[in-house]
C-alpha positions in Angstrom: -13.1 -32.2 1.3 -11.6 -35.7 1.2 -10.0 -37.5 -1.8 -13.1 -39.6 -2.4 -15.3 -36.5 -2.4 -12.9 -34.9 -4.9 -13.1 -37.9 -7.2 -16.9 -38.1 -7.0 -17.1 -34.4 -7.8 -14.7 -34.8 -10.7 -16.9 -37.6 -12.1 -20.1 -35.5 -11.8 -18.4 -32.4 -13.3 -15.7 -33.6 -15.6 -13.0 -31.0 -16.4 -12.5 -30.0 -20.0 -9.6 -31.6 -21.7 -6.6 -29.4 -22.4 -5.1 -29.7 -25.8 -1.6 -28.7 -26.7 -2.6 -25.1 -27.4 -4.7 -24.7 -24.3 -3.0 -22.6 -21.6 -2.7 -24.1 -18.2 -4.2 -22.5 -15.1 -1.0 -20.7 -14.2 -0.5 -19.4 -17.7 -4.1 -18.2 -17.9 -3.7 -16.4 -14.6 -0.5 -14.8 -15.8 -2.1 -13.7 -19.0 -5.1 -12.4 -17.2 -2.9 -10.4 -14.8 -0.8 -9.0 -17.6 -3.9 -7.9 -19.5 -5.3 -6.3 -16.3 -2.0 -4.5 -15.7 -1.9 -3.2 -19.3 -5.6 -2.1 -19.1 -5.0 -0.3 -15.8 -1.8 1.3 -17.0 -3.5 2.6 -20.1 -6.6 3.8 -18.1 -4.3 5.7 -15.8 -2.3 7.3 -18.5 -5.3 8.5 -20.4 -7.0 10.4 -17.5 -3.7 11.9 -16.6 -3.0 13.2 -20.1 -6.6 14.3 -20.4 -6.3 16.1 -17.1 -3.2 18.0 -18.1 -4.8 19.0 -21.4 -7.9 20.3 -19.6 -5.7 22.2 -17.1 -3.9 23.9 -20.0 -7.2 24.8 -21.7 -8.5 26.1 -18.4 -5.5 28.4 -17.8 -5.6 29.7 -21.4 -9.4 30.3 -21.1 -8.9 32.1 -17.8 -6.2 34.4 -19.2 -8.4 35.1 -22.3 -11.4 36.1 -20.1 -9.1 38.3 -17.9 -7.7 40.0 -21.0 -11.2 40.5 -22.4 -12.5 42.1 -19.2 -9.5 44.4 -19.0 -10.0 45.4 -22.7 -13.7 46.0 -22.0 -13.0 48.8 -19.6 -12.9 47.0 -16.2 -10.3 48.4 -13.8 -7.9 45.5 -14.4 -4.4 45.4 -15.7 -3.9 43.5 -18.9 -1.7 40.3 -18.9 1.2 42.1 -20.7 1.2 44.8 -18.0 1.4 42.2 -15.3 4.2 40.3 -17.1 6.1 43.6 -17.6 5.8 44.4 -13.8 6.8 40.9 -12.9 9.9 41.2 -15.1 10.8 44.4 -13.3 10.3 42.9 -9.8 12.3 39.8 -10.8 15.2 41.7 -12.3 15.8 43.9 -9.2 15.3 40.9 -6.8 12.2 42.3 -5.1 9.9 39.4 -6.0 12.4 36.8 -5.0 13.0 38.4 -1.6 9.3 38.9 -1.0 8.5 35.3 -2.1 11.2 33.9 0.2 10.0 35.9 3.2 6.4 34.8 2.7 7.3 31.2 2.0 9.4 31.0 5.1 6.6 32.3 7.3 4.1 30.0 5.8 6.4 26.9 6.0 7.3 27.6 9.7 3.7 28.3 10.7 2.3 25.4 8.7 4.9 22.9 10.0 4.4 23.9 13.6 0.6 23.8 13.3 0.6 20.4 11.7 3.2 19.0 14.2 0.9 20.0 17.1 -2.4 19.2 15.4 -1.7 15.6 14.5 -0.8 14.4 18.1 -3.6 16.5 19.6 -6.1 15.1 17.1 -5.0 11.5 17.9 -5.3 12.1 21.6 -8.7 13.6 21.3 -9.9 10.7 19.1 -8.4 7.9 21.2 -9.0 9.0 24.7 -12.5 10.1 25.7 -11.3 12.0 28.8 -8.9 14.2 26.7 -11.6 14.7 24.1 -13.9 16.1 26.7 -11.2 18.4 28.0 -9.8 19.7 24.7 -12.6 19.7 22.2 -14.6 22.6 23.7 -11.5 24.8 23.4 -10.8 23.7 19.8 -14.4 24.4 18.8 -14.3 27.8 20.7 -11.2 29.0 18.8 -12.5 27.6 15.5 -15.3 30.2 15.7 -12.8 33.0 16.1 -11.1 34.0 12.8 -7.3 33.9 13.1 -7.2 37.5 11.8 -9.1 38.6 15.0 -6.1 37.3 17.0 -3.7 39.8 15.4 -4.3 42.6 17.9 -3.8 40.3 20.8 -0.7 38.7 19.2 0.8 42.1 18.6 0.3 43.2 22.3 1.5 39.9 23.7 4.4 39.1 21.3 5.5 42.4 19.8 5.9 43.2 16.2 8.7 40.9 15.0 8.3 37.6 13.2 6.7 35.8 16.2 3.1 37.1 15.9 3.1 36.6 12.1 4.1 33.0 12.5 1.7 32.5 15.4 -1.3 33.6 13.4 -0.4 31.3 10.5 0.3 28.5 13.0 -3.2 28.9 14.5 -4.9 28.8 11.1 -3.1 25.6 10.1 -3.6 24.0 13.5 -7.3 24.5 13.7 -7.9 23.1 10.2 -5.7 20.0 10.7 -6.6 19.0 14.2 -10.3 18.5 13.4 -9.5 16.4 10.4 -7.1 14.2 12.4 -9.7 13.8 15.1 -12.4 12.8 12.6 -9.9 10.3 11.1 -9.4 8.5 14.4 -13.1 8.6 15.3 -14.1 7.1 11.9 -11.7 4.1 12.1 -13.8 0.9 11.5 -14.4 -0.7 14.9 -14.3 -4.1 13.2 -10.7 -3.7 12.5 -9.9 -2.7 16.1 -11.9 -5.6 17.5 -10.2 -8.0 15.1 -6.8 -6.8 16.2 -7.8 -7.2 19.9 -9.0 -10.8 19.2 -5.6 -11.6 17.7 -3.9 -10.4 20.9 -2.8 -6.9 19.9 -2.3 -4.3 22.6 -3.3 -0.7 22.5 0.1 0.4 21.2 0.1 -2.1 18.4 -3.5 -1.3 17.4 -2.8 2.4 17.5 0.4 2.0 15.3 -0.8 -0.7 12.9 -4.6 0.1 12.6 -5.5 3.6 13.7 -2.6 5.5 12.2 -2.8 4.0 8.7 -6.6 4.3 8.7 -6.4 8.0 9.7 -3.6 8.9 7.2 -6.0 10.0 4.4 -7.9 12.3 6.9 -4.6 13.8 8.1 -3.4 14.6 4.6 -6.7 16.2 3.7 -6.5 18.3 6.9 -2.9 19.3 6.0 -4.1 20.5 2.6 -6.9 22.5 4.1 -4.5 23.9 6.7 -2.1 24.9 4.0 -4.8 26.9 2.3 -5.7 28.5 5.5 -2.0 29.4 6.1 -1.7 31.1 2.8 -5.1 32.9 3.2 -3.9 34.3 6.6 -0.5 35.4 5.2 -1.5 38.7 3.8 -3.2 39.8 7.0 -0.3 38.5 9.1 2.1 40.6 7.1 0.2 43.7 8.3 2.2 43.4 11.5 5.1 45.8 10.8 6.5 43.7 7.9 9.2 45.1 5.7 9.1 42.4 3.0 6.7 39.7 1.8 4.1 39.2 -0.9 1.3 40.4 1.4 3.3 43.5 2.4 4.1 44.3 -1.2 0.4 44.0 -2.2 -0.7 46.3 0.7 2.0 48.8 -0.2 0.9 48.8 -3.8 -2.7 49.4 -2.7 -1.7 52.8 -1.4 -0.4 53.8 -4.9 -3.2 52.1 -6.8 -0.6 49.9 -8.4 -2.8 47.1 -9.8 -0.1 45.3 -11.8 2.0 44.8 -8.6 -1.1 43.5 -6.7 -1.7 41.0 -9.5 1.9 39.9 -9.4 1.5 39.2 -5.7 -1.8 37.4 -6.2 -0.4 35.2 -8.9 2.8 34.4 -6.9 0.8 33.4 -3.9 -1.4 31.2 -6.1 1.5 29.5 -7.8 3.4 28.8 -4.6 0.3 27.5 -2.9 -0.5 25.3 -5.9 3.0 23.8 -5.9 2.9 23.0 -2.2 -0.6 21.5 -2.5 0.7 19.3 -5.3 3.5 18.1 -3.1 1.0 17.1 -0.4 -1.2 15.5 -3.0 1.7 13.4 -4.2 2.5 12.4 -0.7 -1.2 11.4 -0.2 -1.1 9.1 -3.2 2.1 7.5 -2.1 1.0 6.9 1.5 -2.5 5.8 0.7 -1.9 3.4 -2.2 -4.0 0.8 -0.5 -7.1 3.1 -0.8 -9.4 2.5 -3.7 -9.7 5.5 -6.0 -12.0 6.5 -8.8 
C-alpha cells in the first residue's frame, strides 16, 4: 500500500485519539501478553494441583477397597500384612537386591530395544524398499508373544542373563518400532514439499522435519515398550534366575506366600510408574511445540 493509499484510508477510517491515560499499541500488547501468561500459568497450576489431589484420592480409595475385600473373606493379604513383609524384605536386603536385578534387566533390554527400534522404524518409514523387506518380519514377530520365544532363547543362548535380556529386548523393540514407523509415515507431506521448495536436501529434511515431527510417536512407543518390558520380566526370570522380583514372586507362589507376591507386584508397579513418569517428562520437554489440552 502506498503512502497516498494510507492517507486516504486514514481519512475514511480515522483512528481514535489517545489521551494521556490511553496505553499505546506496544503497552497494550505487553499488558495483553502479561495477562495471557498469568492466565495460562494459573490454568496450568490448577489442573496440576487437581490432578495430584485426584491421584491421592484414587490411591487411598484403592487401598480401602483392597482392605475391605481382604476383611470380607477374599484370599488377599491385608495392607498391614504386606507392609510388615515389605519391612522384613527391606531390612534383610532381599527386596533391594531383587529390585536391582530386575531393574537392570529391564533397563538393558529396554535400552537395546529402543536403540534398535528407532533407526529401523525411520528406515522403514523413509525408504519404501526397506519397508517392503522389513515390515513382513516385523508383523510376523508381532503376532508371536515374546513369552513363546523363551524355549528357543534358552536352547540357543543358555540359561544366563542373555536370554532374559533378549526376551525383554524383543518386547520393547516390537512395541517401539511400529510407533516410530507410524510417526515417519504420518509426517505432513506439505512440510516436506515446502522444505524441498526451499532447497533442502534429503538429509536436511530428515533431520529438521521428519525427526521432530516423529518425536511424539517415538516417545509414545517408548512408553508402550517400557510397559511391555516390565510385563515380560516375570516370565523372563523363569529362566534359571536366582534373584529378581519375578523370581521372588514365583518362589513365593510355591509356599502360598501372598504377602511376598503383593510386595513384588507393588514394587514392579512403583518402578514402572517412576520410569514412565521420566519418559512423560521427557515427552513434555521435547514436544513443547505441540498443542495440548
